C-alpha positions in Angstrom: 21.1 152.9 -77.2 18.2 155.3 -78.0 20.6 158.3 -78.2 22.8 156.3 -80.6 19.8 155.5 -82.8 18.7 159.1 -82.9 22.2 160.5 -83.4 23.4 158.0 -86.1 20.2 156.9 -87.8 18.0 160.0 -87.7 16.8 159.2 -91.2 14.4 156.8 -89.6 12.7 159.7 -87.9 12.9 161.9 -91.0 10.9 159.3 -93.0 8.3 158.6 -90.3 6.7 161.5 -88.6 4.7 159.2 -86.3 8.0 157.7 -85.0 9.3 161.1 -84.2 6.1 162.0 -82.4 6.3 158.8 -80.4 9.9 159.6 -79.5 8.9 163.1 -78.3 6.0 161.7 -76.3 8.3 159.1 -74.7 10.9 161.7 -73.8 8.2 164.0 -72.3 7.1 161.2 -70.1 10.5 160.4 -68.7 10.7 161.4 -65.0 13.5 161.5 -62.5 16.5 163.7 -61.9 18.9 161.1 -63.1 17.2 160.9 -66.5 17.1 164.7 -67.2 20.6 164.9 -68.7 19.8 161.8 -70.9 16.6 163.3 -72.2 18.3 166.7 -72.7 21.0 165.1 -74.8 18.5 163.3 -77.0 16.4 166.4 -77.4 19.5 168.4 -78.4 20.3 165.9 -81.1 16.7 166.0 -82.4 16.7 169.8 -82.4 20.0 169.9 -84.3 18.8 167.5 -86.9 15.5 169.3 -87.4 17.3 172.6 -87.8 19.6 171.1 -90.4 16.6 169.8 -92.3 14.9 173.2 -92.2 18.0 174.9 -93.5 18.3 172.3 -96.3 14.7 172.8 -97.3 15.1 176.6 -97.4 18.0 176.3 -99.7 16.0 174.1 -102.0 13.0 176.5 -102.0 15.0 179.7 -102.4 18.2 179.1 -104.3 20.7 181.9 -104.4 
């Protein structure tokens, strides 16, 4: 459910930096071998979304 929210509704995290920070803190606190793949997949989605945002911001700042 959490991965679905992050993957399909990332705009919630874009608009609320505290929410993104809480998500990161939560994921850092998850323990257990069985959960590592789950945490990794969510972190991968977050990283991809953040990278996309940075690229969009760079295009706005320095148009070619």
